[in-house]
C-alpha positions as CSV (number, residue, x, y, z in Angstrom):
1,M,16.2,-26.0,40.3
2,D,16.4,-22.6,42.0
3,I,12.8,-22.0,41.0
4,K,11.6,-25.2,42.6
5,K,13.4,-24.3,45.8
6,N,11.9,-20.7,45.7
7,V,15.3,-19.1,45.7
8,P,15.0,-15.3,45.0
9,I,16.3,-14.2,41.6
10,R,18.9,-11.9,43.1
11,D,20.3,-14.7,45.2
12,A,20.3,-17.1,42.2
13,I,22.2,-14.6,40.0
14,E,24.8,-14.0,42.8
15,A,25.2,-17.8,43.2
16,E,25.7,-18.1,39.4
17,K,28.4,-15.4,39.5
18,Q,30.2,-17.1,42.4
19,F,30.1,-20.4,40.6
20,F,31.8,-19.1,37.4
21,A,34.3,-17.0,39.5
22,K,35.4,-20.0,41.6
23,H,35.3,-22.8,39.0
24,P,38.7,-23.5,37.6
25,A,37.5,-24.0,34.0
26,Y,35.4,-20.8,33.9
27,R,37.4,-18.5,36.2
28,S,39.3,-16.8,33.3
29,M,36.2,-15.9,31.4
30,S,33.7,-15.5,34.2
31,S,33.0,-11.9,33.2
32,R,31.5,-13.2,29.9
33,L,29.4,-15.9,31.4
34,G,26.1,-16.0,33.2
35,T,22.5,-14.7,32.9
36,E,23.3,-11.0,33.2
37,Y,26.0,-11.2,30.5
38,L,23.6,-13.1,28.2
39,A,20.8,-10.6,28.8
40,T,23.2,-7.7,28.0
41,C,24.4,-9.4,24.8
42,L,20.9,-10.2,23.6
43,S,19.7,-6.7,24.4
44,R,22.6,-5.3,22.4
45,M,21.9,-7.7,19.5
46,L,18.2,-6.7,19.5
47,V,18.9,-3.0,19.5
48,Q,21.4,-3.5,16.6
49,H,18.8,-5.6,14.7
50,I,16.1,-2.9,15.2
51,K,18.5,-0.2,14.1
52,E,19.2,-2.2,10.9
53,T,15.7,-3.1,10.0
54,L,13.7,0.0,11.2
55,P,14.7,2.2,8.2
56,S,13.4,-0.3,5.7
57,I,10.2,-0.9,7.7
58,K,9.7,2.9,7.9
59,T,10.2,3.2,4.1
60,Q,7.6,0.4,3.5
61,I,5.1,2.1,5.8
62,N,5.5,5.4,4.1
63,A,5.1,3.9,0.7
64,L,1.9,2.1,1.8
65,I,0.6,5.4,3.3
66,T,1.3,7.2,0.1
67,E,-0.4,4.5,-2.0
68,L,-3.5,4.5,0.3
69,Q,-3.7,8.3,0.3
70,R,-3.8,8.2,-3.5
71,E,-6.6,5.6,-3.4
72,V,-8.6,7.7,-0.9
73,E,-8.2,10.8,-3.1
74,Q,-9.8,8.8,-6.0
75,Y,-12.9,8.4,-3.9
76,G,-13.4,12.2,-3.8
77,N,-14.2,14.5,-0.9
78,P,-15.8,13.1,2.2
79,I,-19.2,14.7,2.2
80,L,-20.2,13.2,5.6
81,A,-17.2,14.9,7.4
82,Q,-19.2,18.1,8.0
83,K,-22.8,18.8,9.0
84,A,-23.3,20.7,5.8
85,G,-22.2,17.7,3.8
86,Q,-24.6,15.4,5.7
87,G,-27.5,17.8,4.9
88,A,-26.5,17.9,1.3
89,L,-26.4,14.1,1.1
90,V,-29.8,13.7,2.7
91,L,-31.3,16.4,0.3
92,H,-29.7,14.6,-2.7
93,L,-31.1,11.2,-1.6
94,L,-34.5,12.7,-1.0
95,S,-34.5,14.3,-4.5
96,K,-33.5,11.0,-6.1
97,L,-36.3,9.2,-4.2
98,C,-38.9,11.8,-5.2
99,N,-37.8,11.6,-8.9
100,N,-37.8,7.8,-8.9
101,F,-41.3,7.8,-7.3
102,C,-42.7,10.3,-9.8
103,D,-41.2,8.2,-12.7
104,A,-42.8,5.1,-11.3
105,I,-46.2,6.7,-11.1
106,D,-45.9,8.1,-14.6
107,G,-44.8,4.7,-15.9
108,R,-41.2,5.8,-16.7
109,A,-39.3,3.9,-14.0
110,K,-36.1,2.4,-15.4
111,D,-35.5,-0.3,-12.7
112,S,-38.8,-2.0,-12.8
113,C,-39.6,-1.7,-16.5
114,S,-41.4,-4.8,-17.7
115,T,-42.6,-5.4,-21.2
116,T,-45.3,-8.0,-20.2
117,E,-47.2,-6.0,-17.5
118,L,-48.1,-2.4,-16.7
119,F,-46.9,-0.6,-13.6
120,G,-47.2,2.7,-11.9
121,G,-49.5,5.3,-13.4
122,A,-50.1,3.1,-16.5
123,R,-51.4,0.3,-14.2
124,I,-53.6,2.7,-12.3
125,S,-55.0,4.1,-15.6
126,Y,-55.7,0.6,-17.0
127,I,-57.5,-0.4,-13.8
128,F,-59.7,2.7,-13.8
129,H,-60.4,2.9,-17.5
130,G,-60.4,-0.7,-18.4
131,V,-61.3,-3.0,-15.5
132,Y,-63.4,-0.6,-13.4
133,A,-65.2,0.9,-16.5
134,R,-66.1,-2.6,-17.7
135,G,-67.4,-3.5,-14.3
136,L,-69.6,-0.4,-14.2
137,L,-70.9,-1.1,-17.7
138,A,-71.6,-4.7,-16.9
139,R,-74.0,-3.7,-14.1
């Protein structure tokens, strides 16, 4: 009702105090009634609840942190954390690429190994010695 009439909050709280102080049924307990008392009690209850539950939450968080740190340690050292690690990673990847490329040309590639067709260097050799040579001889 006070909100609809645009009564300032301070005036509404003061009117509430006066109501409880003057009303015959509430006069004896007016110090324990009203919005301010309710806010004080609820704040006290909230602080008490936080004090009771915070230690267990803190223990759970610490346990999760410890568990996750163990998991991270299983992954090994982060090689991308430093510039030297980044360079080493790029060098390692380029070496693997070079080795895989050489294996593919020599016909030793593991990933694309087929038993029904030739690939890499074996395919090139077949084309030059088989197909191309027959084509030259046929002319």
